[in-house]
C-alpha positions as a printed NumPy array, in Angstrom:
array([[ 88.327,  12.817, 134.113],
       [ 90.362,  11.589, 131.206],
       [ 93.604,  12.865, 129.769],
       [ 94.462,  11.921, 126.193],
       [ 98.015,  12.53 , 125.044],
       [ 99.246,  12.107, 121.488],
       [102.429,  13.266, 119.819],
       [100.928,  16.661, 118.914],
       [ 97.904,  17.238, 121.168],
       [ 96.668,  16.775, 124.722],
       [ 93.058,  16.955, 125.839],
       [ 91.505,  16.793, 129.3  ],
       [ 87.819,  15.835, 129.503],
       [ 85.651,  16.091, 132.608],
       [ 82.119,  14.658, 132.635],
       [ 82.109,  14.44 , 128.842],
       [ 83.201,  18.057, 128.321],
       [ 86.62 ,  19.167, 127.072],
       [ 87.926,  21.59 , 129.685],
       [ 91.439,  22.261, 128.332],
       [ 93.688,  21.371, 125.418],
       [ 97.341,  21.635, 124.489],
       [ 98.92 ,  21.738, 121.05 ],
       [102.568,  21.067, 120.248],
       [104.374,  23.682, 118.153],
       [108.001,  24.517, 117.391],
       [107.995,  26.816, 120.46 ],
       [106.649,  24.212, 122.899],
       [103.203,  23.222, 124.068],
       [100.436,  25.851, 123.925],
       [ 97.864,  25.104, 126.631],
       [ 94.494,  26.863, 126.511],
       [ 94.831,  27.768, 130.195],
       [ 98.402,  29.113, 130.071],
       [ 99.592,  32.465, 128.703],
       [102.966,  31.093, 127.53 ],
       [104.352,  27.984, 125.823],
       [105.333,  25.152, 128.159],
       [107.495,  22.045, 127.968],
       [105.697,  18.692, 127.763],
       [105.72 ,  17.952, 131.502],
       [104.571,  21.454, 132.415],
       [101.757,  21.202, 129.866],
       [100.543,  18.015, 131.535],
       [100.729,  19.744, 134.927],
       [ 98.733,  22.716, 133.583],
       [ 96.03 ,  20.403, 132.25 ],
       [ 95.808,  18.5  , 135.536],
       [ 95.69 ,  21.827, 137.397],
       [ 92.665,  22.89 , 135.359],
       [ 90.787,  19.734, 136.314],
       [ 91.795,  20.012, 139.972],
       [ 90.646,  23.65 , 140.16 ],
       [ 87.217,  22.705, 138.862],
       [ 86.796,  19.709, 141.158],
       [ 88.55 ,  20.903, 144.354],
       [ 88.805,  24.716, 144.267],
       [ 91.488,  27.358, 144.787],
       [ 92.516,  26.294, 148.314],
       [ 93.357,  22.688, 147.43 ],
       [ 96.987,  21.824, 148.367],
       [ 97.636,  20.271, 144.93 ],
       [ 96.362,  23.4  , 143.183],
       [ 98.646,  25.574, 145.288],
       [101.715,  23.404, 144.683],
       [101.121,  22.901, 140.931],
       [100.726,  26.66 , 140.476],
       [104.011,  27.139, 142.317],
       [105.715,  24.58 , 140.057],
       [104.419,  26.246, 136.89 ],
       [105.525,  29.693, 138.057],
       [109.135,  28.457, 138.363],
       [109.389,  27.464, 134.691]])
């Protein structure tokens, strides 16, 4: 897994395939896996959550906690 972060985009790649992206706008970060704009740190969390879901599944403790964190924003 790799996570590339620039000033205006974020991309997470797993096994050579892009699994999620985020783009910075005036309203915040728009992540392909989130229904609403997020702040920078939450966008990173959302991208890491996507990777963790694919590799560890719904019942993983990190998945559960990161979802809880994102729901508080």
